[in-house]
C-alpha positions, 0 to 999 in steps of 0.5 A: 500500500502507499505511504501514509502522510503525517506531520511531519512527512516521512522520508519516503515510501521505501527505506529511510536513507538515515537508517544507517545512522550516517547522515549526508553532510548538507553543503548548503547548495541548491535544492529542487522539489519535483512532482510526478504523477503515476497513472494507473493502467486505464489513466482514470486515476493518478498518484502524486509523488515528490522528490527533493533533489540537489541536481537536475542535470542528469541521473535518475530518481527512484519511486522508493526515494519519493514521498507520496502526497495526498490528492492530485495536484501541482506545486507552486512557490517563490523560488529559494524560500524553502517552501512550496504549496501543493494545490490538490484538485482532488481535495480542493485544498492548498497545502503549505510544505516547508523543506526541512533538512531536505524533506517536506514537512506539512505546515498548514492546509487551507480548504477552497470549498468555501470560496466557491471552488467545486473543481480545479482544472489546470490551475495556476498560481502567481505571487507578490512576494513569499507571503502573498499569492493568487490562485487562478480558478477559471472554472469558477471565474475568479482569482483567489488572493491568499495570505500565505503566512496566515494561510487565509483567503483575503479576497476573491477577484471576479475574472469571469470576463476572461472566460471564452464564451464558446468554450466549456472550460477556459485555461491559462497558457503554459508554462505560466504567466510571464512578466511584461511591462510591469504586469503578468500576461498569459493566453487564454485557451478554450475547450469543450467539455469532451476536449474534442473541440478547441475554441476559435477564439483566444484572449490575452489576460493581463494581471497586476499582482500588486493590486489584483487588477486585470485586463482582457484583450482579444487575440488575432488567432485561436488556440493559443497556449504556449509562450516564449519570451525572447531576449528582446522582451518580445513574447511569442504565443502559439497553439499546441500539438493538441490543436494541431491534432484536432485540426488535422482530423477535422478543421471544423473543430479547431483553429489552424495552428498559429503563432503571434508576437507581442512586442516589448513595450506593447500590450497588443498582439501583432495582427500579422500572424504566422501560420505554423503548418505552412512554415513546416509543411505538417501539423505543428505546435508547442512553442518551447524556449531555446536560447538566443531567440530560438524556440522549438516546435513539434511537427507530426511526421505524416509520412510515419503517422497517417490517420485512417478513416476512423482516426482520432485526434487523440491517436495523432496526439499520442503518436510517437511520430512528432519531430522536433524542429528549431525555429528562429522566432524573428524569422519563422521561415528559418524552421528546420528539423532536428535529428532527434528521436520522435516523441508524442505530442504532449509538452510541459515546460519548466523554467528553473534557474533561468534555464528551460526544461521540457518533459519527454515521456516514454510510451505509456508514461512509465518514465519521463526525462527532463530535457534542457532546451536552453544553454550550451549543448541544448537540447540535452537530456537531464534528470529522469523520474518515474511517471510524468513530471508535473512541477519543478521548483527550486526551493533553496 
């Protein structure tokens, strides 16, 4: 059976590395909290595990080195504060954990049911210092302001105008909100309840964490989910491989994959957009940060994967036939295919220590390797862990 969690948490599901009586000396270096989800055979249930490690650059962690956390969730926090927050979509709670001697200890837990939260989907958090946070719940159309020192809800901000009318669910973009002109900015992306349609409309959300004010603007194309910030300060927004998969199967159920730019110093997207499929010649999406104005996209190799008459977007999205292409953001026509192992379409990006990592999972999601996409030698394989990597945060 799985480990039970108490106060404080035990070291892990397996043997305690301190049983020998010999403790590893603490060198005071970096520490990172990693969250992974382990799915059951039919993907109807998942279990969340956390590791605290001192290096992301390579190697592997084992499941018996992890701590099981209650409820499906993701972790958020202000880097290097030795604290993280687990937002549980199963229990509808925010739990505060302190990292003590390299191990998470539960400090406090806050329920969200009283704030009108009935379900959490693709939730995000943003912070204005270590003691003030904002939880974005677009299902209920609100941003919940949290006093993280007292673990109390201080305000509920109505952002229902951010929701996309033609969608059942509206999500904030990946990897998270980005700083732009003194505010935070993210795309808004709408899907049907069955996740088989993507709204043709996208919006752009601006949020000021200093006072909780927000603004919503229209976008020139739909399905925008991924963002990359260039060295110039320009932010590029793109649709993802899921949009490309649906559009390939049925163009009536998703917008054509696109990319748009918001220039530094501006708060509107350029009206001239990039038709991504035209640039690469295949179903394209999933902007991943690179260095020096470069980004990476995934392009489905339709020579290897071709949907039959009854083919579905999920088959296309899950196919291990997505190639990695490099694109110069200010010159999209420069896109070129890289000689890398084909992948499935799913992308999740983590930005840590001014480096970006994407997750590359095996078939069936038995394990995931973080791949560094910025810096010297990128793309370069980094740490491997069981399941699907869900969150990465530097805690010290």
